[in-house]
C-alpha positions in Angstrom: 0.0 0.0 0.0 2.8 2.4 0.9 4.6 1.7 -2.4 1.4 2.4 -4.3 0.9 5.7 -2.3 4.4 6.8 -3.3 3.7 6.0 -6.9 0.5 8.1 -6.9 2.2 11.1 -5.3 5.0 10.9 -7.9 2.5 10.8 -10.7 0.6 13.8 -9.4 3.8 15.8 -9.0 4.8 14.9 -12.5 1.4 16.1 -13.9 1.8 19.4 -11.9 5.2 20.0 -13.3 4.0 19.3 -16.9 1.0 21.6 -16.4 3.1 24.4 -15.0 5.6 24.1 -17.9 3.0 24.4 -20.7 2.3 28.2 -20.2 6.0 28.8 -19.8 6.7 26.9 -23.1 4.0 29.0 -24.8 5.5 32.2 -23.5 9.0 31.1 -24.7 7.6 30.3 -28.1 5.9 33.7 -28.5 9.0 35.4 -27.3 11.2 33.6 -29.8 8.8 34.4 -32.6 8.7 38.0 -31.6 12.5 38.2 -31.5 12.7 36.5 -35.0 10.3 38.9 -36.5 12.1 41.9 -34.9 15.3 40.8 -36.5 13.6 40.3 -39.9 12.2 43.8 -39.6 15.6 45.2 -39.1 17.0 43.3 -42.0 14.2 44.3 -44.3 14.5 48.0 -43.3 18.2 47.8 -44.1 17.3 46.4 -47.6 14.9 49.3 -48.2 11.8 47.1 -48.0 10.0 49.5 -45.8 6.4 48.1 -46.1 7.6 44.6 -45.3 9.7 45.8 -42.4 6.7 47.6 -40.9 4.6 44.5 -41.1 7.3 42.4 -39.4 7.7 45.0 -36.6 3.9 45.1 -36.1 3.7 41.3 -35.8 6.7 41.2 -33.4 5.1 43.9 -31.1 1.8 41.9 -31.1 3.5 38.7 -30.0 5.9 40.3 -27.5 5.5 44.0 -26.8 8.7 45.9 -26.0 9.7 49.5 -26.0 12.4 48.9 -28.5 10.1 47.3 -31.0 7.6 50.1 -30.5 10.2 52.7 -31.4 11.2 50.7 -34.5 7.5 50.6 -35.5 7.3 54.4 -35.2 10.5 54.9 -37.1 9.4 52.5 -39.9 6.1 54.3 -40.3 7.9 57.6 -40.5 10.1 56.2 -43.3 7.0 55.0 -45.1 5.5 58.5 -45.1 2.8 57.7 -42.5 3.7 60.7 -40.3 0.5 60.8 -38.2 0.8 57.0 -37.4 4.5 57.4 -36.6 3.8 60.4 -34.3 1.2 58.4 -32.4 3.6 55.5 -31.9 6.3 57.8 -30.7 3.9 59.4 -28.2 3.0 55.8 -26.9 6.7 55.1 -26.4 7.2 58.4 -24.6 4.3 57.7 -22.2 5.4 54.1 -21.5 9.0 55.2 -20.6 8.0 58.4 -18.7 8.6 56.8 -15.3 11.9 55.0 -16.3 14.5 54.7 -13.6 17.3 52.9 -15.6 19.6 54.8 -17.9 18.8 52.7 -21.0 15.1 53.2 -20.8 15.6 57.0 -20.1 17.6 57.2 -23.3 14.8 55.5 -25.2 12.3 57.9 -23.6 14.4 60.8 -24.9 14.5 59.4 -28.4 10.7 59.0 -28.4 10.2 62.6 -27.1 12.5 64.2 -29.6 11.1 62.4 -32.6 7.5 63.1 -31.5 8.3 66.9 -31.2 10.0 67.0 -34.7 7.1 65.2 -36.4 4.3 67.3 -34.8 5.2 70.3 -37.1 5.1 68.1 -40.2 1.7 66.6 -39.7 -1.2 66.9 -42.2 -4.7 67.4 -40.8 -8.3 66.7 -41.9 -11.3 68.4 -40.6 -14.8 67.0 -41.1 -17.2 69.9 -40.6 -20.7 69.1 -39.4 -22.8 72.3 -38.9 -25.5 72.4 -36.2 -28.2 72.5 -38.9 -26.9 69.2 -40.4 -27.0 67.2 -37.2 -30.1 65.2 -37.7 -31.2 62.3 -35.6 -29.1 59.2 -35.9 -26.4 60.9 -38.0 -23.2 58.9 -38.5 -20.0 60.1 -40.1 -17.5 57.5 -41.5 -14.0 58.0 -42.7 -12.8 55.1 -44.9 -15.7 53.0 -43.5 -14.6 53.7 -39.9 -17.0 55.7 -37.7 -15.8 59.1 -36.6 -16.8 59.9 -33.0 -19.1 63.0 -32.8 -16.5 64.5 -30.4 -14.0 64.5 -33.3 -16.3 66.4 -35.7 -15.2 70.0 -36.6 -11.7 69.1 -35.2 -8.4 69.3 -37.2 -7.2 65.7 -36.7 -3.8 64.5 -37.8 -4.0 61.9 -40.6 -1.6 60.1 -42.9 -1.4 61.4 -46.4 -3.7 59.7 -48.9 -7.3 59.7 -50.3 -10.2 59.4 -47.9 -13.8 58.5 -48.5 -16.2 60.5 -46.2 -19.7 59.2 -45.8 -22.7 60.7 -43.9 -25.7 58.5 -43.2 -28.8 58.6 -41.0 -32.0 56.4 -40.9 -34.6 57.5 -43.4 -32.2 59.7 -45.3 -30.1 59.3 -48.5 -26.4 58.6 -47.9 -23.9 61.3 -48.8 -20.4 60.3 -49.9 -17.4 62.3 -51.0 -13.6 61.8 -51.3 -10.8 64.1 -50.4 -7.0 63.8 -50.9 -4.6 64.9 -48.1 -0.9 65.6 -48.7 1.7 63.5 -46.9 3.2 66.5 -45.0 1.9 69.9 -43.7 -1.4 69.8 -45.5 -4.6 71.0 -43.9 -7.9 69.9 -45.6 -11.5 70.5 -44.6 -14.6 68.8 -45.9 -18.2 69.7 -44.9 -20.9 67.1 -44.6 -24.1 68.6 -45.9 -27.6 68.1 -44.4 -28.9 64.8 -45.6 -31.9 64.7 -47.8 -34.9 62.5 -47.0 -34.7 59.2 -48.9 -36.9 59.2 -52.1 -40.0 57.1 -51.6 -41.3 54.8 -54.3 -44.4 56.3 -56.0 -47.6 54.6 -55.1 -49.9 53.1 -57.6 -52.4 55.8 -57.0 -49.7 58.5 -57.5 -48.7 56.7 -60.8 -52.3 56.9 -62.0 -52.4 60.5 -61.1 -49.2 61.2 -63.0 -50.7 59.4 -66.0 -53.8 61.6 -65.8 -51.6 64.7 -65.6 -49.9 63.7 -68.8 -53.2 63.4 -70.6 -55.4 66.3 -69.5 -58.1 65.5 -72.1 -58.6 62.0 -70.8 -58.5 63.2 -67.2 -61.1 65.9 -67.8 -63.6 63.7 -69.5 -65.4 61.1 -67.4 -65.2 57.4 -68.1 -67.7 56.6 -70.8 -70.0 53.7 -70.6 -68.9 50.8 -72.8 -71.0 47.7 -73.7 -68.0 45.6 -74.8 -67.6 43.7 -71.6 -71.3 43.0 -71.0 -71.7 41.9 -74.6 -68.7 39.7 -74.4 -69.7 38.0 -71.2 -73.3 37.8 -72.4 -72.1 36.1 -75.5 -70.1 33.6 -73.4 -73.3 32.9 -71.4 -75.2 32.1 -74.6 -72.4 29.8 -75.7 -72.4 27.9 -72.4 -76.2 27.6 -72.4 -76.1 26.4 -76.0 -73.4 23.9 -75.2 -75.6 22.7 -72.2 -78.5 22.1 -74.5 -76.3 20.2 -77.0 -74.8 17.9 -74.3 -78.3 17.3 -72.9 -79.5 16.1 -76.3 -76.4 13.9 -76.5 -77.2 12.4 -73.1 -80.8 11.7 -74.1 -79.5 9.9 -77.2 -77.3 7.8 -75.0 -80.3 7.0 -72.7 -82.2 5.8 -75.7 -79.4 3.6 -76.9 -79.1 2.0 -73.5 -82.7 1.0 -73.6 -82.3 -0.6 -77.0 -79.1 -2.4 -76.2 -79.5 -6.2 -75.8 -76.2 -6.8 -74.0 -76.5 -6.0 -70.2 -72.8 -4.8 -70.1 -73.3 -2.4 -73.0 -76.6 -1.2 -71.6 -74.9 -0.4 -68.3 -72.0 1.4 -70.0 -74.3 3.5 -72.1 -76.4 4.4 -69.1 -73.3 5.7 -67.1 -72.1 7.6 -70.2 -75.5 9.3 -70.5 -75.4 10.2 -66.8 -72.0 11.8 -67.1 -73.1 13.8 -70.1 -76.1 15.0 -68.2 -73.8 16.2 -65.4 -71.7 18.1 -67.9 -74.9 19.6 -69.4 -76.0 20.7 -65.9 -72.6 22.3 -65.2 -72.6 24.2 -68.5 -76.1 25.4 -67.8 -75.1 26.7 -64.3 -72.0 28.4 -65.9 -74.2 30.0 -68.6 -76.6 31.4 -66.0 -73.8 32.7 -63.9 -72.2 34.4 -66.9 -75.5 35.9 -67.7 -75.7 37.4 -64.3 -72.2 38.8 -64.5 -73.1 40.4 -67.9 -76.1 42.1 -66.4 -73.9 43.3 -63.5 -71.3 44.7 -65.8 -73.9 46.5 -67.8 -75.4 48.2 -64.7 -71.9 49.1 -63.4 -70.9 50.8 -66.7 -69.0 48.1 -68.4 -65.4 48.7 -69.5 -63.7 52.0 -69.2 -62.1 53.6 -72.2 -59.3 55.1 -70.2 -56.2 53.3 -68.9 -57.0 50.7 -66.3 -60.1 49.5 -68.1 -62.3 46.9 -66.5 -61.3 43.4 -67.8 -63.4 40.5 -66.8 -63.2 36.9 -68.1 -65.8 34.3 -67.3 -65.1 30.6 -68.2 -66.2 27.2 -66.9 -63.7 25.4 -64.7 -63.1 21.9 -66.2 -63.0 18.8 -64.1 -60.3 16.2 -64.0 -62.2 13.9 -66.5 -60.6 14.9 -69.8 -62.7 12.6 -71.8 -66.0 14.1 -70.7 -64.6 17.6 -70.0 -66.7 17.8 -66.9 -67.6 21.2 -65.6 -66.8 21.6 -61.8 -67.4 25.3 -61.4 -67.1 28.8 -62.9 -64.0 31.0 -63.1 -64.3 34.8 -63.1 -60.9 36.5 -63.6 -59.6 39.9 -64.3 -59.8 43.3 -62.7 -62.6 45.9 -62.3 
């Protein structure tokens, strides 16, 4: 039992040592990567590859922040013509080393202070002016798709040289966008965001009809004249339906007569069912014809079709059933607009 207890304790201690070593190993790995990137940045800068050098210094500072790397970041941005970014990085280095007590850090502090002071007089600025009358509810100003805090409006802010896209937007209003180019050094530019205009609403159908009437004063002034085209068309359809119903009914009567004369019981039964189906079709056509006649009368009393745009259009037709052989009528379809 005692041997087993010693073995368990040893295993737990080993696990604790491994667990404690993992964060340390990760820290060592990040530190090694940061140092490698820092050296690569120095080499690239010596080769004149400024953009690549700046990227290496940025990655190194992210993995293992140091004051020396921060100063190299700032110096690299200055060589790349990004004076406002370089000035901000030198100021960060100056603040971080302000309370330095060792001589080496004090020297770095002095380097940051001197460079920041020299750059400040070379900076370019951009002012985004937003007048009080333009400050509508929900207004948002963006510079290169990045929101600008309202506290920074109407302020000459240091920016790197380049072309900037300025956007103003607010709910229910049309966006405003403009571009402005700022010089790399000692350039002061101002751009004013105008008061936004309400977003254009899509014209309603009623408004569109009104516009059509305005374009045609003669048609707008004259009232819609009564037309008999629709009532006559629907009435003609009613007559066709009723005539078809009479024809199918006669056809059904003929089938009934044939069923009585048939000597074969099977043929007699088949003819009788066929006659019944034809009679159902005749009844459906008759109902459709009567309904169409009623619609024709209604259209006549309502004034029929209009001669102007948007004329009444009504179509009446029987709804055919699923039995294609008999074309059974299962209802009436009235379609169109009035």
